[in-house]
Every structure is written in C-alpha cells, then in structure tokens.
C-alpha positions as CSV (number, residue, x, y, z in Angstrom):
1,M,25.9,-2.6,6.4
2,A,24.3,-0.9,9.4
3,E,23.7,-3.1,12.4
4,R,20.8,-2.7,14.8
5,N,20.6,-3.3,18.6
6,C,18.1,-5.4,20.4
7,R,15.4,-3.3,22.1
8,R,15.5,-5.5,25.2
9,C,19.1,-6.3,25.9
10,S,21.0,-4.0,23.4
11,T,22.9,-6.9,21.8
12,S,24.1,-6.2,18.3
13,L,21.8,-7.7,15.6
14,G,22.4,-8.2,11.9
15,I,20.5,-6.2,9.4
16,D,18.2,-9.1,8.5
17,D,17.8,-10.6,12.1
18,D,14.3,-10.4,13.6
19,L,15.1,-12.5,16.7
20,C,17.8,-11.7,19.2
21,Q,20.1,-14.7,19.7
22,A,20.8,-13.6,23.3
23,C,17.4,-13.0,24.8
24,G,14.9,-14.3,22.1
25,A,13.1,-11.0,21.8
26,R,11.4,-10.1,18.5
27,N,12.9,-7.0,16.8
28,P,11.0,-6.4,13.6
29,L,12.3,-3.9,11.2
30,R,10.2,-0.7,11.3
31,H,9.2,1.0,8.1
32,P,9.2,4.8,7.7
33,W,5.9,6.6,8.1
34,Y,5.7,7.6,4.5
35,I,5.5,4.0,3.0
36,W,1.7,3.8,2.9
37,P,1.0,7.3,1.6
38,L,3.7,6.8,-1.1
39,A,2.1,3.4,-2.1
40,A,-1.3,5.1,-2.3
41,V,0.1,7.9,-4.6
42,I,1.8,5.3,-6.8
43,F,-1.5,3.3,-7.0
44,L,-3.5,6.3,-7.9
45,L,-1.0,7.4,-10.6
46,A,-1.0,3.9,-12.1
47,F,-4.8,3.9,-12.1
48,Y,-4.9,7.3,-13.8
49,F,-2.4,6.4,-16.5
50,L,-3.7,2.9,-17.2
51,V,-7.5,3.5,-17.2
52,D,-9.3,5.6,-19.7
53,V,-10.7,8.1,-17.2
54,E,-12.8,10.1,-19.7
55,A,-14.6,7.0,-20.9
56,L,-15.2,5.9,-17.4
57,R,-16.6,9.4,-16.5
58,D,-18.8,9.3,-19.6
59,Y,-20.1,5.9,-18.6
60,V,-21.0,7.0,-15.1
61,T,-22.6,10.3,-16.1
62,R,-24.5,9.1,-19.2
63,P,-28.3,9.6,-19.1
64,R,-30.3,6.6,-18.2
65,V,-32.7,5.6,-21.0
66,P,-35.3,3.0,-20.2
67,P,-35.4,0.0,-22.6
68,P,-38.0,0.0,-25.3
69,G,-41.4,-1.3,-24.2
70,A,-40.7,-0.6,-20.5
71,G,-43.3,2.2,-20.4
72,D,-46.1,0.1,-21.7
C-alpha cells in the first residue's frame, strides 16, 4: 500500500487516514480530475440504454391536438 505524507508537517500517513496524528491537520484524499466527467458519461450511457429514446422523442414532437369540444 502506498503511504501519503501530511501536507503541513510531512509525517507519514496511512492510506485511509484523513487526520494527521502529529499535528491534527486534515488531509483529505484528492480525486483525479476525470471522476466527474466519467460519471457524467456513465450516467448518459445508462440513460440511453435504459430509456426508449425513440418513444420519448415521438412523445415530445407529437402534434398537439385540442380535446373535442374545446373549440366551441
């Protein structure tokens, strides 16, 4: 397992430690920059494969017909 160092005092931290035992500084684990774009792509792909996109498109683009008797 890789170990990290405290940003304030450079004391060795464990991989799961968020607080430094020596100085008490918070050292949260930083996520890579591509986490949110990757999550968005996965969400959009899941939406595309789980939703009937053609039926949704037809529902949105269908012509609006007034109900009978509305023009009286």
